DOKOLKE-597020 format. One record per residue (C-alpha): x, y, z; residue in one letter. Coordinates in steps of 0.02 Angstrom, whole numbers. Example, Ala and Ser with C-alpha at 12.3 -4.5 7.8 and 13.67 -1.06 7.14 Angstrom:
residues 2
<east=615 | north=-225 | up=390 | type=A>
<east=684 | north=-53 | up=357 | type=S>
//
This chain:
residues 116
<east=678 | north=1327 | up=-596 | type=M>
<east=667 | north=1512 | up=-543 | type=S>
<east=654 | north=1554 | up=-355 | type=K>
<east=494 | north=1621 | up=-408 | type=R>
<east=432 | north=1498 | up=-490 | type=I>
<east=480 | north=1404 | up=-349 | type=S>
<east=380 | north=1522 | up=-226 | type=R>
<east=229 | north=1540 | up=-327 | type=V>
<east=242 | north=1329 | up=-336 | type=N>
<east=245 | north=1325 | up=-112 | type=E>
<east=103 | north=1479 | up=-106 | type=L>
<east=5 | north=1385 | up=-215 | type=L>
<east=13 | north=1229 | up=-135 | type=Q>
<east=-22 | north=1277 | up=21 | type=R>
<east=-184 | north=1394 | up=-26 | type=E>
<east=-250 | north=1227 | up=-98 | type=V>
<east=-234 | north=1113 | up=47 | type=S>
<east=-294 | north=1253 | up=128 | type=E>
<east=-464 | north=1280 | up=54 | type=Q>
<east=-473 | north=1068 | up=41 | type=M>
<east=-460 | north=1079 | up=272 | type=R>
<east=-581 | north=1223 | up=295 | type=R>
<east=-701 | north=1200 | up=86 | type=Y>
<east=-706 | north=1023 | up=83 | type=Y>
<east=-647 | north=919 | up=257 | type=R>
<east=-759 | north=767 | up=262 | type=A>
<east=-721 | north=731 | up=68 | type=E>
<east=-565 | north=779 | up=62 | type=S>
<east=-459 | north=714 | up=208 | type=A>
<east=-352 | north=561 | up=163 | type=P>
<east=-299 | north=689 | up=20 | type=I>
<east=-137 | north=783 | up=31 | type=T>
<east=-36 | north=882 | up=-86 | type=I>
<east=113 | north=837 | up=-89 | type=S>
<east=173 | north=956 | up=-234 | type=E>
<east=125 | north=1106 | up=-371 | type=V>
<east=235 | north=1114 | up=-556 | type=S>
<east=179 | north=1287 | up=-606 | type=T>
<east=252 | north=1310 | up=-808 | type=S>
<east=398 | north=1458 | up=-826 | type=V>
<east=249 | north=1548 | up=-897 | type=D>
<east=128 | north=1514 | up=-735 | type=L>
<east=-34 | north=1496 | up=-853 | type=R>
<east=-25 | north=1293 | up=-836 | type=N>
<east=-3 | north=1190 | up=-660 | type=A>
<east=16 | north=1016 | up=-613 | type=N>
<east=-48 | north=968 | up=-408 | type=V>
<east=-3 | north=825 | up=-359 | type=Y>
<east=-83 | north=731 | up=-226 | type=Y>
<east=-61 | north=580 | up=-128 | type=A>
<east=-186 | north=484 | up=-40 | type=V>
<east=-204 | north=366 | up=136 | type=L>
<east=-288 | north=200 | up=64 | type=G>
<east=-305 | north=81 | up=-53 | type=D>
<east=-373 | north=75 | up=-228 | type=D>
<east=-554 | north=156 | up=-192 | type=D>
<east=-475 | north=290 | up=-73 | type=A>
<east=-350 | north=330 | up=-237 | type=I>
<east=-512 | north=323 | up=-350 | type=S>
<east=-621 | north=436 | up=-228 | type=E>
<east=-506 | north=557 | up=-224 | type=A>
<east=-517 | north=556 | up=-428 | type=K>
<east=-680 | north=578 | up=-429 | type=V>
<east=-667 | north=722 | up=-316 | type=F>
<east=-542 | north=793 | up=-441 | type=F>
<east=-656 | north=821 | up=-555 | type=R>
<east=-819 | north=859 | up=-470 | type=K>
<east=-735 | north=1007 | up=-343 | type=N>
<east=-586 | north=1050 | up=-465 | type=G>
<east=-654 | north=1189 | up=-553 | type=N>
<east=-699 | north=1281 | up=-391 | type=D>
<east=-551 | north=1238 | up=-272 | type=L>
<east=-461 | north=1351 | up=-423 | type=R>
<east=-579 | north=1482 | up=-409 | type=K>
<east=-569 | north=1481 | up=-214 | type=R>
<east=-388 | north=1503 | up=-211 | type=V>
<east=-373 | north=1634 | up=-366 | type=S>
<east=-454 | north=1744 | up=-227 | type=K>
<east=-352 | north=1746 | up=-91 | type=E>
<east=-208 | north=1746 | up=-227 | type=I>
<east=-188 | north=1903 | up=-340 | type=T>
<east=-41 | north=1831 | up=-482 | type=M>
<east=-40 | north=1930 | up=-678 | type=K>
<east=-145 | north=1767 | up=-717 | type=Y>
<east=-171 | north=1638 | up=-633 | type=F>
<east=-168 | north=1451 | up=-706 | type=P>
<east=-271 | north=1344 | up=-760 | type=R>
<east=-241 | north=1179 | up=-631 | type=M>
<east=-229 | north=995 | up=-677 | type=E>
<east=-247 | north=889 | up=-537 | type=F>
<east=-139 | north=730 | up=-553 | type=L>
<east=-102 | north=560 | up=-412 | type=Y>
<east=76 | north=568 | up=-331 | type=D>
<east=132 | north=396 | up=-292 | type=P>
<east=293 | north=427 | up=-237 | type=S>
<east=216 | north=446 | up=-47 | type=L>
<east=134 | north=239 | up=-42 | type=E>
<east=310 | north=192 | up=-139 | type=R>
<east=407 | north=282 | up=-13 | type=G>
<east=322 | north=188 | up=135 | type=A>
<east=336 | north=10 | up=35 | type=T>
<east=561 | north=79 | up=44 | type=I>
<east=527 | north=100 | up=248 | type=L>
<east=441 | north=-69 | up=261 | type=D>
<east=570 | north=-156 | up=151 | type=L>
<east=724 | north=-87 | up=260 | type=L>
<east=612 | north=-125 | up=437 | type=D>
<east=608 | north=-278 | up=403 | type=E>
<east=811 | north=-266 | up=360 | type=L>
<east=824 | north=-224 | up=480 | type=D>
<east=749 | north=-351 | up=566 | type=K>
<east=834 | north=-514 | up=513 | type=E>
<east=999 | north=-435 | up=529 | type=S>
<east=973 | north=-399 | up=693 | type=N>
<east=894 | north=-581 | up=734 | type=E>
<east=1066 | north=-641 | up=620 | type=S>
//
C-alpha cells in the first residue's frame, strides 16, 4: 500500500469517528471505527467498525450505518477535500472481539499455570 493511500485511510478513519462523535453521540457510543481501507483509485472505501456489546448491539450498529451512512459521508466530504470522494461501505469487523477472546484464554492459561 502506498503512503498516500495509507494517509487517506487514516484521515478518513479519524474524520468518520469525529463526525460520529459530534453528530450521532447517543447512537454511536458503542461503535468504534477500527479501520478504513480505500481502493487504489480512491473511489471506494470500506469502513470497518467494531461494537461493544452483544448481537443486538451489532445489529443496531448495522441499522445505524444503513440509516445514517449517506449523511455521514456528506459530513466527512465537507471536511476533507479530495478530487474524488470515495463511496463508503460500512462493514462489521469482529477482530476486536476475537482479540478479547484470545486474551481471556491466555489469562485462564496463566491462572492455571500459576496454580500448578
